[in-house]
N, C-alpha and C positions, 0 to 999 in steps of 0.2 A: 418837336420842331417840325412844321410841314416842310415838303420839299418843294421849292418854287418851281414852276413849269417853264423852264428855259430851254429854248432850242426845240420846241415842240410844235411849232405852228402847223406844219402839215398834218400832223396827227390830229391836233385839235380841230383843223378844218374838216377832216373826215367824219369825227364824232359829231361835231355840230350839224353837218349836212343829214347825219342819221336822225338826230333830234328833230330837225326841221321837217324831215319826211314823216316822222311820227306824228307830229302835230297836224300834219296834213292827212293823216289817216293811212299812211303806208308804214306797215311794220317791217321789221327785218331782223336777222341775227347777225351779230358780230363776234368774232373771236379775237380778242386782244392778247398777243402773246410776246413773250420777251423773257429775258434773264431775271432772276429775283432782283428787286430793287431798281430796276431800270425805269420805273414811272408808269407801269401799266394801271396801277390802282389809282394814282393820283390823276391821270388823264381821264379815266372813266368817272371818278367822282366829280370833277369839274364838269364833265358833259352831263352826268346825272343831276347835279345842282342846277344846272341850266335848264333842264327839262323840268325839274320840280318847280323851279321859279315861273315856269310858263305854264303851269297847271297839270303836268303829267305825274301821277304818283309814282315813286320810286321806291321799290323793294330790294333789298340787297342782303346776300347771304354769303357765307364763306366756307371753303372746304378746310379740312384739318388733317394733317398727316396721320395722326392717332385714330382719326374717325373714318379713314378711307374704307374700312370694312364694314361700317354701319351705314346702312342705305338711307339716302335722301335727305340727310341733315342739312346740307346747304340750302336746299330749295324750301324745306320745312322752316329753317330759321328766317329765310327771307319773307315768307308768308306769315309768320307767326303774329304780327302786329294786326293782322286783319281781324283777328278773333272770329273767323268763320267757323260755325259748328262742325263743318267737313273736316277741319283740322283735328278735332277731337276724335273723329272717326278714323282719321289717319293714324293718330296716336294709338289707338285701340288695335288697329290693324298690325302696326309694327311692334306692339307689345304682345302680339299672339292672342289677344283677347277675343277675336271673332272666329268665325268658321271658314274664312277664306283659304282656298287650296293653295294660293300663292299670295300671301298678304303683302309682300313688296310690290308685286306686279298691281295688286288692287289698290295699294296706297298710291303708286305712281298715276294710276288712271284717276283717282280722286283729285290729285293735285293738278293734273292737266286740265281736267274738267273745271276746276276752281279757277285757274288762269284764263281759261275760255271765257267763263262768266264775267270775270273781271274787265276783260277786253270788251265786252258788250257795253260797259258802261262809259268807256272812253279809252283814250291812249294810256298805254302802261309802260313802265320801265322795269325790268327785271334783271338784276345782275348777280351772277355768281362768281366770286372770287376764289382764287387758289383752285381752279378747276383741275389742275393737275393731280390733286389728291382726291378727286371725286371717286366713289364707288361706282361700280358697273351700272347699278340701277339710276344713279343720278346722272350718268353721262347718257344713258338711253333716255331717260326723262328729257335732258337738254336737247337731244337731237329731236324729240317729238315736240318740244316747245319751239324749235327752230322752224319746223315745218309749220307750226301754228302761226308763227310770227309772218310767214309769207301771205297769209289770208286775214290777218287780224291786225289791229292797231297796237302792236307789241313790239317794243325795241328790247330784244334779248341780248344781253352782252355776257360773254364769258370771258374770264380772265385767267390765263394759264401761262406757266413757264413752258419752255419749248422742250425740256426734258423733266421727267422720264417720259419715253415714247411708248406708253402702254397701248395695247391694241384698242381698247375702247376709246381712248382719245384721239387715235388716228381716225377712227370712224366718226368721231365728234367733229374732227376738223374737217372731214369730207362732207359733213352735213351742212356747212355754209358754202356757198359760191365762192369762188377765188376771191372776188372782190369783198368778200366779208371777212378776210383774215387781215387784220391790222398788226403788222409786226414792228414793235417798238426797239430801235436799235440804240446803241451807245451814243452818248453826246459827242459832238465834235470838240476838237481842243478849244475852240473859241468859246463855245457854250460852257465847257469845263472850267475855263478861266473866269467867265461871268459868274457862274454859280458859286465857285469857291470865294470870289471877291464878295458877293452878297452874303454869304454865310459867315465869313471871316471878319467882315467889316472894314475892308480895304482891298486895294489891288494886290493880288497875292504875289509873294517874292519867289524867287527861283526854287529855293529850298521846298517851300511849300508846294509849289506846283510838281517838283519832282516826286515829292511823296504822294501827291493827289494822282500822279500818273498810274500808281499802283491800283487805283479804283476802276481803271478801265472804262471811264466815261459813264459809270454808273452813279445816277444822282443820289440814291439812297446811301451807297458806300462813302460817297464824298461827303454827305451830310453827317453821317455817323463819325467819319474821320475828323472832320472840323470840331464837331461837338466833343469827341473824345479828346482832342488837342486842348480845346478850351477849358474842359474841366479839369485836365491835368496841368493846367497853366504852362503848356508847352507852346502857346501861341500868343503873339504879341501884336497889337494894332497901333499904329502911329502915323500921324502925317498921312493919312489916306492909304497906308501901305500895310499889309498883313504878312508876318513872316514867323517862321519857327524861332523859339528861343535858342540860346546857346547850350541848353542842357541837351543831353543825349535824347534824339528824337526816336520815337518808336519806329521799327523798321517796317511795319506793314499794317494794313488795315486790322487784321486779327489781333496783332499785338496792341494796338491802340485801343480796341475794345477790352481786351484782357486788363490792359493797364487801368482803364476806367474802372473796372470791377475791383481792382486791387485796393482802391480808396475806400470800399465799403467795409463795414464791420463783419467780423467772422460770423456772428449770428445772423446777419442779414444775408450773407452769401449761403449759409446753410439752408435758410428759408427758400431762397431762390433756387438752390439745387433741387429741393422738394418740388417746388413749383414747376420746374422744367421736366419733371417726369410726367406731369399732367398735360403738357401741351403749351402751345402758344397762348391760348386763353384757359383760364382755370378759375374755379371756385375756391375762395379763400378756405371755406370750411373743409374742401378736399384736401388742401395742403396741411391743414391742421390734422386731419385724419391720418395723413401719410406720417406726420411727425409725432402722432400720438399725443397731440396737446389740444387745448381749446383754441377756437378761432380768436377769442379775444386776446390771447396771449402773443398772436403774431401782429397785431395792429401797428405796434412800434416798428418792426422790421419792415413790413409792407409799405408803411408810409415813408420810411427812409428810402427804400428802394424807388418808389414813385417820385419822390423829390429829386433823386439822383438822375431821373430819366430813364431807368431801366423798365419801370413798369408804368402802365397807363390804365385808366378805367375804361371798361368795355361794357356798357350797360350796367348790370348788377353784378358783373365779374370783373377780374383784373385780366390783364394781358401784357405779355412783354412788348415793348415798344416796337420791336421788330423781331421776326424769326432768326435773324442773325445774332441777336443777343442771347436768345433762348438756345440756340445751337451751341454757341461758344460755352454755355454753362454746362448743357447736357453732355456735349461730347468730351468734355474734359475729364469725364469718368470713364475708365476703360470698359469696353463693351461686355466683358464677362460679368463685371460687377454690376453694369446697368441692367443686364437680365435679371439678377437677383433683386435689384431695387425695384423694377417694374413688377415683379411678381410679389414682392412684399407689399408694395402700393396697392395691388389688387386685394390682397387680404385685408389690408386697413380700410379700404373704400367699402368692401363687402361687409365689414363689421360695422361700419358707420351707417349702413343702409343706403348707400349710394345706388342709383339706377344701374340696372344690368349692363347698359351699354358702356358706362364709364369704367366698370370693373373688366368688362371684356377688352377694352382698349389696353389696359395694363397687362393682361394676359396675352394679348396679341403682340405687344412690344417684347414681352419676355421670350414668347416663342420665336419670333423673329430674330432676336439677338443671340439665341443659343438653341442650335438644333439638337444638341445632346442632352439638354437638361430635362430631367423627368417631370412629370406632373404628380405631385405628391398626393397623398390620400385626402388633405384638405381641398386642394385644387380639383381633385376628380369629383369629390362630393359636391362642391360649389357647381361645377359644370353640370353634373347630373340634374341637380335641382334647377338650374337656370336653362338648360338645353332647349325646352319647348320655346320660351320667348326669344332666346338666341337665335335659334333657326327661324323664327318668324322675322325677326328683325335683321339679321345678318347671316343667312345661311352660308356664305363663303368662309366667314371667320368661324362659324360652327364647325364646318368640315375640318378645318385645321386643327382646332382644339379637340374635337372629339377623335379624330384620327390619332392625335398624340395621345389622348387619354387612353384609348383602346389599346394603343402599343405599349404603354407605360404603366398601365394601372396596376398590376401585381396582385390583382383582387381574384385571380382565377387558378384553379387547380385542375391537372389532368386526371379527371375520374370518370368522365363520360365514356361509356363504351362506344367507340367511334369506328366506323367502317370507312377507312380512308379512300379517297379518290386517287386518280392517277397522278394528280398534280402533287409537287413536293410540298411537304409541311413544314411550316416555319417553326423555329424554336418557341415552345410556349413561353409565355412570359409568367414568371413565378411570383408569389407574393412574399418572398423571403425579406424584402425591405420593409414591409408593412409596419413591424413593430420597432423599427429603429428610430432614433431621433431624427427629426427633419433636417438637422444640420449635416447628416452623413451623406445626403445626395444633393446635387445641384439644384438651385433654385428653391431651397426648402425653408429657408429662414422665414418664420412665421410671426415671431414675437416682434418684429420691428427693430430689433437690436442691430442686425447687420445692416439694414438700410440706414438707420440713424446714425450708426458709426461711420459709414461711408459719406453720408451727407455732412455729417460734422455737427449733428443736433441731437440732444437727448433731452426729453421732457422728464418730468418727475415720474417716479415708478408707478404711483398710483393712478396715474392718467393714461397708462399704456392699455391698449386694447386687450393685450394678453400680458401675463406676468412676465416680467424683463428677463428671467431665467427659464422660461419654459421652453421645451423642445418642440412640442407639436400641440396645437389646440385641441387635437383629437384625442391626446392621451394626458394632458396637463391637468391636474386637479387644482381648483383654487383653494388658497390658504386663507385662514380666518382673518389675517391682517390686510387681505386684498379686498378691493371693493368688487362687489358682484358685477359680473358681465354676462352679456347674453351667451347662451350655451352654444358653442360652435358646432357646426355641422360635422357629424362623424361619418366615416366610411360605412359603418354599420347601417346608417340611416338610409342608406340607398335602396333598402328593401321597402320603402314607403309604398303602402298600398293605394289602391283606386279609393278606398274608403276615406283617406286622410285629405284628399285634394278635390279642388273643384271638378265640376262636371264637364260634359262633352260640348264641343262645338262642331258645326257642320260646314263642309266646304264646297258643297254643291255637286253638280252632276259629274264634274271630273273627279270628284274626291269623295270624302266621306265624313262621318262624324266619329271623332275618336275621344275618348274621355281623357281629361288632363290627369294622368296618373303618372306616378314615379317611374313607370316602366314604358311610357309611350314614346314614339318616335317624334311626334309632335301634337300639341294640343288639338289642332284643327284637322288632323288626318288619320287618327286611329279610330277604327270601326268598333269602339266600345261604347256602351251606354254609361251614364254617370254612375250607375249602380253596379258596375262589374265588380266581380269577386277579387279578393286578394290574390295576386299571382304567387306571393310567397307561401300560400298555403296550397298550391295547386299541384304538389308532388314533384316539382322540377328537381332535378339533380345537378350538382355542380359539374362543370365540363370544361373542356378545352376550347373556348370560344375564341380568345385573341389569337391564338395560332391559326384558327380556320379562316379568319377575316383575311380576304384578298386571295382565296384559294377556291376553285370552282369544284362542285360536285360534292360527293360524300354523303353519308346519311347516318343520323344518330340512331342507335338503338333504344328507344325510351318507351316508357309507359305513360300513358295519359290518366289523369286523375281529375275528376270534374271539379270544377271550382264550386264554391259555396253558393247557395241559393242567392239570387240577387235581392230577394225581398227581405232577406234576413236582416240586412242593415242598410243604412243610407250612406250617402257619400261623404258624411263627416264622422261617421262612427270608425275610430281608429283602435278599438279595443283589441280586435284580433291581431292587427299588425304589431301593436305593442306586446302582445304576448309572443308572438314569433321572434321579435327582436331580443326578448329576454332569454331565448334558449341558444346556446352555441350551436347545437345540431342544425337548427334552421338557418343560422348565420351564413354557413358555407353556401347553403342554396340560395340564400338572398344574394350573396356576393355574385353567384353566377347568373342570377336574374338581372341583377345591376349591371353586369357586363353585357348581357344580352340586350338589355334596354339601351345601353350606349350604342351598341352596333345597330339596332333598329333606328335610333336618333341619327346616327351617321348615314345610314342608307337614306333616310328621308331628307337630310340635308343635301347630300349629293343629288338626289332627284331635283330638289328645288333650285339648285345651281345649274341644272341643265346637264349635268354629268350622269346621264341615263346609264351608261355602260357601268360606271363605278357604282352607282346605286344598286343596279343589279347584281354586281359582283359580291358586294357586301351583304345584301339581303339573302341571296342564294346560299353563300358561305355560311351565314348565321343561321339559317334554317337547318342546316346540316347538324347542328348542335344545341339548338334551342328547344327547350321542353315546355316552356310556358305557353299555355293555349292562347292567351292574350297577345302575346308578342308573336306567336306563329301567324295569327290573322293579320297582325300589323305588318309583318315582313312580307307576307303574301301580297298584301295590298301595294306596298311599295314596288315589289316585284312585278305586279301585274301593270301598274302605272308606267314603269320604266320600259317594259316590253311594248306596251301599246303606243308609247311615243316613238318607237322605232319601228312600229309596223309589225310587230311580232306577237300579236295576240294569240295566234294558233299555239305558240310555245307555252304561253301561259296556261292555256287549256290542259297541256300535257303535265305541267307541274302541279297544276291543281288536282288533276286526276290521280297523281301519285301521293297526294298528301295523306299523313297518316290517318287511317280509318278509325282510330280510338279517340279523336277529338270529342270533347264534350258536346252534346247536341247543339248547343247555343253557337258555338264556335263553328261546328260544322255548317249550321245554317248560314253563317256569315261568309263563309268561303263559297257556299252555293250562290249568293248574291254576285260575288266577284266572277265566278263561272259564267253565270248568266250575262253579265255584262261583256265578258270576253266573247262569248257566242255572239251577241249582237255586233260587237266591233268587227267579227270577221264575216258578217252578214248572215249568219245562220239564225234567222229570225224566229223559225218554229222551235229549234232547240233552246234559244234564249227564253222564250216563252215557258217552255216545260220545265227548265231548270229553275226559273223565277218561281213557278208555282210550287215546285218542290221546296224551295227556300222558305216560301210563305207558309207551308204546311208544317214546317219544322221550327218556325221562328217563336211560337209560343208568345210570351208577353215582351219580346225584345223588340222595342220600337224601332230600333236602327234597322234591324233586318226587315220588319214589316214594312216600314215606309220605303225602303230603297227596293225591295222585291216588287211591291206595288208600282213603283216608278218604272221599272224595267217592263212589267206588264202593260203599263199605259203606252209606253213607246212602242213596243211590239204591236199593239193595237192600232196605233195611229199609223205605224209603218205599213200595215196590213190594209190600211184604208178603212178600218172598221172604228170609227170614232165613237159610234153608238155603244160599243162595248166598253171603250176606254172610260166614259164618263162615270160610271158607278165605281169604277177602279180609282178615279181622281178623288171621289167623295170618300172612299174607304182611306185612302193615303192621307188626304188632308186631316181626317179625323184623327188619325194617329199622331201626325206631326204637331197637331194643335196642342197636345198635352205635353210637348217637349220643346223648351225654348232652344235647346241645342240643335234641334233640326229645323231652325227657321230658314236656313238657306234652301234646304230641300222643300220646304213648304213653298217658297217663293217660285222655286222652279215648277213644281206641280201647278202652281196657279197660273204661271205663264202658259204652261202646255195646255192646261185646261181651257183657257181663253182661245188659244189657237184651235183646239178640238171644236169648241162651240161654233167658231167661224166655218170649220170645215162641214159642219152639219147645217150651215145656213142660219144658224140662231145668232144673227149678227147683233141684235140690241143686247143679248145678254154677254155675247162676247166681248163686245166693246166695253161694257160696263165692267166686265171681270178684269180686262186688261188695263183699263183706267185705275181700277182698285189697286192691283198688283203694282202697277207703276208707282203709285202713292206709298205703298208699302216699302218697295225697294229704296225709294228716295230716303224714307225714315232709317231704314236699316244701315244706309251707307255703303252698301255693296254696289259698286258701279258695274260690275259684271252682269248681275241680275237687272240692274237698272236699265242697262243698254238693251238687254233681251226684252225686257217689258216695252221700252220705247219702239223697238223694232217691231214686236208682234202687233202692237197697237197701230204702228204706221201701215202695216199690211193690211190689216182690218179696215182701216180707214180708206185705204186705197180701193179695196174691194167694194165698199158701200158708196164710193164716189165722193168722199171727203177729202179731196186732193190737197187742199191748202193745208188742213191739219195733218194729213199724211206726211207731206213735206216736212212741216215743222217737226214732227216725231222722229223721222228717220235722220234728221240733220241736227237734232238737238245736242248729240255729243260727238266729239271728234273720234276719229277711227282709232286712235291711239288707246282708247278706253274700251274697245270692243273687241270680242272674238273675231277672228278672221271671216268666219262664216256669216256672223251677224253684220259686219261691216260690208261685206259683198251684197247681202240681201238688201241693206238699206241703200246702197248706191244703185242697186238694180231698181228698187223702187222709184227713187228719185229720178233715175234716167228715164224710165217708162214715162213718168209724168211729165218730163221736159220734152220728150220726143212727141208725145200725144199733143202737148201745148205748143208745138211748133218752136221750140227752143233747142235746136241741135247742139249749139255750142255748150250749154249747160249739160246736156246729156253725155256729150262726149267727154266732158271734164269728169263726170261721175264714172264713166267707164274707164277712164284713165287711172283715176284714184283707186278703183277696185282691182286692176290687172295684178299689181304686186302682191296684194292680199290673197287673190285667188290661186296663186301658186300653193298655198298652204292647204288647199281643199282637196287636193288628190282627184278622185272620180266622183266626188260628192256634187249632186246637182243643187244648184241655188236657182230656182225657177225664174225670179224676177230678173237676175243678172243674165241668165241665158236667153231669155225672151228680149231683154233691151239690146243685147248684142246682135241678135238676129235682126231687129228693127233697124239697127245702124247699118248692118251690111246691106240690107234691102234698099235703105235710103240712099247709100252710095252706089246703088246700081250692081251690086253683087248678091243678087237673089240667090243664085245656086249656092253660093258660099253660105248664105243665111240657112238655106234648107239643110245643108251638109252639118252645120253646127248644130240645129235642132235635132236632127236624127241622131247625133252621137249623144246627145243627153237621154235619149229614150232607151236606156240601157237595160231595164228589167223591172220586174215587179216590186223590188225593194224600195224604189224611189217613185212610185206612182203618184203619191201625194204632192211630190215637187213637180212632176211632169205634167199635170192635168192642165195647167194653163198653156202649156206649150202646144197641146194636140190640135186645137182648131187652127192655130196659125200654121202648123206644120202641114195639115190638110190644104188650107188655103194656097200656100206657097207651092206645094207639090202639083196642084192641079194647074196653077198659073204656068208651072215649067213643064207640065206635060209629063209627069212622073206619077202614074196612076198607082203603082206598086207601093211607093212611099206613102201616098195619100191613104191607101187601104190599111197599110201597117199601123199608121196612127189612129186611124178610125176604130180598128180592132182594139187597140189599147183603150181608147175612150169608152168603148162599149164594154170593156172589161171591168172598169171601175165605175161605171154610169150609175145605175141604181143603188139605193133609193133616194140618194140626196138630189136635191132639185138641180143645182149648178152642174153636177156631174151628169145627170141625165140630159140637161140641156146641151152640154158639150157633145156628149155621143149623138144626140139628135142632129146637131148642126153640122158634125162631122160627115155623118151619113147622109144628111140632106145635101151637103155641098158635092159628094162624090155622085150621088144619084140625080143631082139637079132637081130635088123633090122639094118644091117651095112648102108643101105641107109639113114636112118634117122640120124645115128651117122655121116656120111659123111657131111650131110646137115648142121649139128651142126658145123663141123669144118668151114665150109665156113662162117656161120654167125659169130663165134667167130673171124675169120680173118677179116671179115667186121667191126666187133665192135672195133678191136685193142687190144684184150686181148690175149697176147701170152701164158699164162699159161693155160687158158681155152681152148684154142686151141690146145696146145700140149697134154693136158689130154684127149680131145676128139680124137685126132690122135692115142694116146695110146690105147684107147677103140676100135677105128676102127682096129687097127692092130691086136689086140687079136681076134676080131670077124673074120676078114679076114682069119687069121690063122687057127681059129676052122673050118672055112667053106672050108679049103683046098686051098685058093686062096694065094699062097705063094708070087707072084709077088706083089700083091696089100698090102699084109701084110708087105712085105719088104719096100715098098714104104711109107706106113704109119709110119712104124717104124723108118725109117731113118729121115722122116720129124720130128716126135716127138722128136727124140733124138737130132737133131740139134737145136730145139727150147730150150730143156732142157739145152744143152751145152751153149747157148747164155745167158740164164738166170743163169747159174752155179748151176742148180737144180740136184745136184748129187744123192740126195735121190731118185728122181722121176726117173731119168735114170736108176738107179740101179734097181728099181721095174719094169721098161719097159724091161730091159734086161733079168731079172729073169722070167718075163711072157713069153717072146717069145723064150728063150732058148730051151725049150721042143719041139718047133716047128721047130728047126733047123736054126733059124734066129738069127745071131749074127753080131755084129760089133767090128772091131778090136779095141784095146785099144788106146786111144788118150791122149796125156798130157793135162792136165787142171790146170790152176793156182788155181782153187778152192780146189785142193786136198791139197795144201799147207795152213798151219793154221798160219804160221808166215815166216818172211823173205820177200825179194822182190817179189818172185813168188807168194805171198798170196794177193798181192795188186790187187784191182779190176781196170778195165779200168779208172773208174773215179778218183781213188786214184793216178793212175800213171800219169794222166794229171795233177793233182793238185801238186804232187811232182815236176813234171817237171817245173811248174809254180813257185813253191817255190825256186827251183834251179836258176830261173831267176832273184830272188830278189823281187818278188812281195808280197805285204801285202795281208792279207785276203781279205779286201774290194777290192783290185785291182782284185784278183782272182776271186771273187764273180762277179764283173762286166764282166769280161772276159767271164766266164762260165754261166752267167745269173742265179746265185744262190745267196742265201743270205749270208752275212758274217758269220752268226750264222751256217750255213750248212757247209760253207767251214771250219770253225773251228772244226766242229765235224769230218769232213773228216781228218783234220790235225791230230786230236787227234787219230783216228783209225790208221793213218799212223805210228804215233810215237809208238803206242802199238804194231803193228805187226812187226816193224823194231827194237823194243826194244831200242828206242832212247829217249833222253830227250829234244831236241832242234831242232828247224828248220834249225840250221846250219848243223847239222848232216843229216837232210833229203836232204838238198841241196848238201852236199858233195856226199852222196851215189848216188843220182839222176845223178849228173854229171858224177860220174864214171860209172854208168850203161849205159848211153847214150853215152859215149865216146867209151865204149867197143862195143856197139852194132852198131857203125858207124853212 
């Protein structure tokens, strides 16, 4: 029964105003909050229906208490109907099937980009209900969408209860302005009477109103109350009046709901109790799995519950008509029993093949409800198998479960000879309970009997997922009379080798490629190739791992045994592992290795949740007792990443230097790669190059080590300004990665850097072609981190060669939320420079403001475009000395010369203008240091020296070098300086020639600010140029369109889609969409149809 919207005039007016603003092109974010059942969803639904009726698409997703540890589900559900292929990429990310270092962050960026693109097609409404259950990633994404709504036609609505007050929800509330919070309060007494009267079919009597008073003005509670009274025949309506009957009336709303359920048959209530374990919404097949029966057997009970108003349809699933009903059923069972029921539900769902996230929800509830329950062998085995995907999908949940598993596993024995640290040692966890029936420890009921007894439902024995009298699926043998079932996962199976599981994935520059083994910390972060040897055969000895976790220091005295030759078997050969599992001697070692793997996964999960200190502690403690070479490398990787995030790469170097010297050569080479990266992080470029070269020499045929070592060497070469040396290294690295699909992300990174290096060598046609190609590959791969980098690299290259319209489209193609802070700062710097040069300071200042909070994450790193844009802004505002000081602070040393080179001529010019020859000489010296043999660097050095010496011959030579390099702005600035020097020398003819050439370049670029400065500088010398009409002078209307925008408008008029236009102009569809958005804004239009109409008129008039 829908709740009538009574007494909500003011709230509806505010929501209707937001819809009206959206349809006028103004987006915004709204947070609708209030207690459960107060009418938040009904109000929002009414506004959304109105928006849909006026042509704005509405997408709606909802949070779920059981799903709050699983990232992004509400937004994914909202967008699912779009069937955009990027949603498939998001699913792959969240299943851990890609090489993303942080798949949740990557998925968030994909979703943000998808919504951004949707907004380009017109006004959009996106609603996220029950936001109070949102996971951290969903809350962060909502905040990003809220910022997006301020600049796009997006009405973003969040619906949330006012409690619980979780930190991320407080931040979410702050993300909307005060006027963006709509609090829905209780109904007035008059509204209560009106609502009850409508629901009851007559003016309510005193007894009915007295009972309704207990609903505290809550519309849903009132609706449930009246409905419960009606169904229990406790309400009578006659002569326009409604009143309670004479029978004993329920004393409260809860009693009314419970009374309604009492009328249901016991088998129906049993099914509802099982369904309540699964959440407000559930799949009937899951309920059947929990009950150990077939879904068809539940049809009658479910239909009866639906007819009674307890359940409703929700797409292809069923749902409780309101969370109140589900809570009344679920909470009626004691908490201790509920913990067991949720654990048993997890077992049943896993046995039925349910997705990991559904199984994990049940384990989460079991853990939340009982802090003392152990994870038994079955649960630990499931967690070990599911951990890679679970870490990728829900790292916070994985931390809780892995921590519990490591504490309670019982798989460990104290046999490793251990040199204790000064820290106290925890009592080791023993394996004494492994052989006991699972009923002996809490949470262990596996057969479904305990759960079904508590629920009140028992299916026939032959349909149970395990025998009704079995104690533990890990130890129970099937009897001839029982139907065969899938073999359950056993604790001994935790020694699964690399050979049995899929291969590696790559996570990019901040991460590595790790094979998806039974021993890895996560599929996308382990530095193993897909053909790594079986750690179970690597000579590891059982040890005291669980006791060491959480303890600093310590060193295990171990011997290293080289793993088998990776060429001996492929990733699907499980013969060796099967042989190992067959021998009890190896099983103890396998259990130790399995526990070590859990520790490695826990460290990885903590790293992904941002708990770098916790990740470091777990990894360091596990390294003290871990003997498996694969895990040692994995743990060192997590340790290095955690310390890098806290600025302690130097400590990583110390730890790596003390790593056991007896490691097999292949693993030693991988640690050398980590060492080289750490040297680079601390700024020791020479040492980084030397260690990377050593790793390369030791790598053999290990593609991971070869690829990443070569990557470090290319970075070192570029940081030294030696791009010519870097190019053959790029070719070698790309040849290595081409043979391994798991290294795709590294390959993309190499190709992006290769394009940048080609640009640094003034090989711009090749550079632009390479950047365009890798942008297309990044688009296909679905990785937004690399796509953002490719757009940025291409944007910088296009800026250099003077294609500013296309450069602007590239650097603004994606929102900041999908970019690394350095990439976002670079993009804003390029966009700001273009805006300043084109005389649009407002737009430029907007980009600088957007970059300011992002720049805080860069430390001392130099982003040349942003530094130069900031200096131009200060100079424009009359603060030239501050501009010079800002530039000088960025000229910090040789490590960043490749970023500084564009700052040097401006630094010299400003220093000379301000009478600071020392600063000018310093900058000129740096320019000369990096000048030869590349043309644009030689030009910069000549220009700097020519300005200091007032030597027009040097400046003229700089002009030629910039022309050779293909950098029009730099050439025009040099021509500008030459014109001034010629004029001062009295050579009016040469001055006018240089003036005209510079002015022509400025005009081609649309650099009106530079042109104005040129004319002002030459005017005192009597050199002028008559005014010429330029489209740049116009800020709106057809005359403001750039040449590229005019071409795109013409193709829109021909009826071409964005992809078709992109193919015609050799652009990306996203870049074309950005151009179309700019055209719409400049022409003050809302649709492509209007563009086509205007373009046709213009071209017809022009003949």
